[in-house]
C-alpha positions as CSV (number, residue, x, y, z in Angstrom):
1,C,115.2,82.0,84.1
2,M,113.9,85.5,83.5
3,G,115.7,87.9,81.2
4,S,116.3,91.6,81.6
5,I,112.6,92.3,80.8
6,G,111.1,89.0,82.1
7,R,107.7,89.2,83.7
8,V,105.8,86.8,86.0
9,F,102.3,88.0,86.9
10,F,100.1,86.0,89.3
11,G,96.9,87.7,88.3
12,S,93.7,88.7,90.2
13,A,92.6,85.2,91.3
14,P,94.3,83.4,94.2
15,S,96.9,81.1,92.8
16,V,99.8,78.9,93.8
17,L,103.2,78.7,92.1
18,I,105.5,75.9,93.1
19,L,109.2,75.6,92.2
20,T,110.7,72.3,93.4
21,N,113.8,70.2,92.9
22,L,113.9,68.3,89.6
23,A,115.1,64.7,89.4
24,Y,118.5,65.5,88.1
25,G,119.3,68.8,89.7
26,S,117.7,72.0,91.0
27,T,115.1,74.3,89.6
28,S,116.5,77.8,89.6
29,L,115.2,81.3,89.1
30,S,117.4,84.2,88.1
31,G,116.6,87.7,86.8
32,N,118.2,91.1,86.4
33,G,117.5,94.6,85.3
34,T,113.7,95.1,85.1
35,S,112.7,91.5,85.7
36,L,109.5,91.5,87.8
37,I,107.6,89.0,89.9
38,D,104.2,90.5,90.7
39,M,102.1,88.8,93.4
40,T,99.7,91.7,93.9
41,G,95.9,91.6,93.5
42,A,95.1,88.4,95.5
43,P,96.4,86.3,98.4
44,H,98.8,84.2,96.3
45,I,101.1,81.5,97.6
46,F,104.7,81.1,96.2
47,K,106.3,77.8,97.3
48,I,110.0,77.7,96.6
49,G,112.2,74.7,96.9
50,A,114.7,76.0,94.3
51,E,118.0,77.7,94.1
52,F,118.3,81.4,93.3
53,P,121.6,82.1,91.6
54,G,120.8,85.7,91.4
55,F,117.6,87.9,91.3
56,T,118.2,91.6,91.2
57,G,114.9,92.6,89.6
58,Q,111.6,93.7,91.3
59,F,109.6,91.5,93.6
60,N,106.2,92.6,94.8
61,A,104.4,90.2,97.2
62,G,101.4,92.4,97.6
63,N,99.5,92.9,100.9
64,E,98.3,89.3,101.5
65,S,100.6,86.9,99.6
66,T,102.9,84.4,101.3
67,V,106.3,83.3,100.2
68,N,107.2,79.9,101.5
69,Y,110.8,78.7,101.1
70,Y,111.2,75.0,101.8
71,R,113.7,72.3,101.1
72,S,115.3,69.1,102.5
73,G,118.7,68.1,101.3
74,G,121.0,71.0,100.4
75,S,121.4,74.7,101.3
76,Q,118.5,77.1,100.8
77,Y,119.1,80.8,100.1
78,V,116.4,83.4,100.5
79,I,116.2,86.0,97.7
80,T,118.3,89.0,98.7
81,G,117.1,92.4,99.7
82,L,113.4,92.1,98.9
83,T,110.0,92.9,100.4
84,Y,107.6,90.1,101.5
85,Q,104.2,90.1,103.1
86,N,104.5,86.8,105.0
87,L,107.9,84.9,104.9
88,N,108.1,81.3,105.8
89,I,111.3,79.3,105.9
90,N,110.8,75.5,106.3
91,G,113.0,72.4,106.2
92,T,115.9,70.8,107.8
93,D,118.8,72.8,106.2
94,S,120.4,76.1,107.0
95,K,118.7,79.0,105.5
96,I,120.8,82.1,104.7
97,L,119.4,85.6,104.4
98,L,121.5,87.1,101.6
99,G,120.6,90.7,102.2
100,S,118.4,93.1,104.1
101,T,114.8,92.0,104.0
102,Q,111.5,93.7,104.8
103,I,108.6,91.5,106.0
104,N,105.3,93.3,106.2
105,G,103.6,90.4,108.0
106,D,104.9,87.4,110.0
107,W,108.3,85.7,109.7
108,N,107.9,82.0,110.4
109,I,111.0,79.8,110.8
110,D,110.1,76.1,110.9
111,G,112.7,73.4,111.6
112,S,115.4,75.6,110.0
113,T,118.5,77.5,111.0
114,V,118.8,81.1,110.0
115,A,122.5,81.8,109.3
116,V,123.9,85.0,108.0
117,S,127.4,84.7,106.7
118,A,130.2,87.2,107.3
119,E,130.1,88.0,103.6
120,Q,126.6,89.4,104.2
121,A,127.4,91.3,107.4
122,N,125.4,94.3,108.6
123,I,122.0,93.3,107.2
124,T,118.7,94.2,108.7
125,A,115.4,92.2,108.8
126,T,112.6,94.7,109.2
127,F,109.4,93.0,110.4
128,A,105.9,94.3,111.0
129,G,104.3,91.1,112.3
130,D,105.5,88.3,114.6
131,I,108.6,86.1,114.6
132,N,107.9,82.5,115.2
133,L,110.4,79.7,115.7
134,S,109.0,76.2,115.7
135,A,110.0,72.5,115.3
136,G,113.5,73.2,116.7
137,A,114.2,76.1,114.5
138,T,117.2,78.2,115.5
139,M,118.9,81.5,114.8
140,S,122.6,80.7,114.4
141,A,125.3,82.4,116.6
142,N,126.5,84.3,113.5
143,C,123.4,86.4,113.7
144,F,125.1,88.1,116.6
145,D,127.5,89.8,114.3
146,N,125.6,90.0,111.0
147,L,121.9,90.5,111.6
148,S,119.9,93.3,113.1
149,L,116.2,93.2,113.8
150,L,114.0,96.3,113.3
151,S,110.4,96.6,114.3
152,T,108.6,99.7,113.1
153,A,104.9,98.4,113.0
154,Q,102.3,100.1,115.2
155,N,100.4,96.9,115.9
156,A,101.1,94.5,118.8
157,Q,104.0,92.1,118.0
158,T,105.2,88.9,119.6
159,L,108.5,86.9,119.4
160,R,107.9,83.2,119.9
161,G,111.1,81.1,120.3
162,N,109.5,77.9,121.6
163,S,112.5,77.2,123.9
164,N,114.9,78.6,121.3
165,T,116.8,81.9,121.5
166,I,116.2,84.9,119.3
167,R,119.7,86.2,118.4
168,C,120.7,89.4,116.8
169,F,123.3,92.2,116.7
170,N,121.0,95.2,117.3
171,F,117.3,95.1,118.2
172,T,115.2,98.2,117.5
173,S,111.5,98.8,118.2
174,H,109.9,102.2,117.6
175,K,106.2,102.6,118.1
176,S,103.8,105.5,118.4
177,G,100.7,103.4,118.7
178,S,99.1,101.9,121.8
179,N,100.5,98.4,121.2
180,G,103.8,97.1,122.4
181,L,106.1,94.1,121.8
182,S,106.1,90.9,123.8
183,L,108.2,87.9,124.3
184,A,106.2,84.7,124.5
185,A,107.0,82.1,127.1
186,S,110.4,80.2,126.6
187,T,111.8,82.9,124.3
188,P,115.2,84.2,125.5
189,L,116.4,87.3,123.7
190,V,120.2,87.8,123.2
191,I,121.5,91.0,121.7
192,K,125.2,91.4,121.1
193,N,125.1,95.2,120.7
194,D,122.3,97.7,121.4
195,L,118.6,97.5,122.4
196,S,116.5,100.5,121.5
197,W,112.9,100.9,122.6
198,K,111.2,104.1,121.6
199,H,107.5,103.7,122.3
200,S,105.3,106.8,122.7
201,G,101.9,105.0,122.9
202,T,99.6,104.7,125.9
203,G,99.7,100.9,126.2
204,G,102.3,98.5,127.3
205,I,105.8,99.1,125.9
206,F,107.4,95.7,126.3
207,A,106.5,92.5,128.1
208,D,109.4,90.1,128.8
209,G,107.2,87.1,129.3
210,G,109.5,85.9,132.2
211,N,112.4,85.4,129.8
212,T,116.1,86.4,130.2
213,I,117.3,89.2,128.0
214,S,121.0,89.4,127.5
215,L,122.5,92.7,126.3
216,G,126.1,93.2,125.1
217,D,126.2,97.0,125.0
218,D,123.7,99.9,125.5
219,A,120.0,100.0,126.2
220,F,118.0,103.1,125.0
221,I,114.5,103.1,126.5
222,T,112.1,106.0,126.1
223,G,108.3,106.2,126.3
């Protein structure tokens, strides 16, 4: 538990912080006000198998650090509305994004279900790297109503479903560089509302990888 002025600094040397379930309950982390988790300065790893009853302070994962949420046996909730470098969600339970999230690297979903509840409707996951679903990972049907995906990175990006569907409400990709966005093999894309591609680079805009793209409303394609 971190108070209103709590601080957790990882330091300048690569390190690992692990929060796991205890024998008689769950480890938990909460903080508010000016609480701060600072992972800058080195490629740190934060392995979280704990509950987060509430964290409204500052969270800085730096440019290289990885946050890895994992758990088997019980729901897992991703910290709400924060910025990550690489975000991994692992395990056999549903994982719920509690608020809009920015991922400056890759979003890896391994053996888990991303489910966004109606109480957390209209959130956006902004990602600059790839989205990878593996080991039977899925994006729940409620992502159709409650989760939008936004790609603003100028680098090449890939969605990998590994025979599972990428589901969202809106999908937006705006690029001015020479790299586009691709669907890997066996990655159907289903969008309930709008698809917006605005690419002004000289390279490929979008590669469908031979997949089916289902669209519920409008397609805006420029470039």
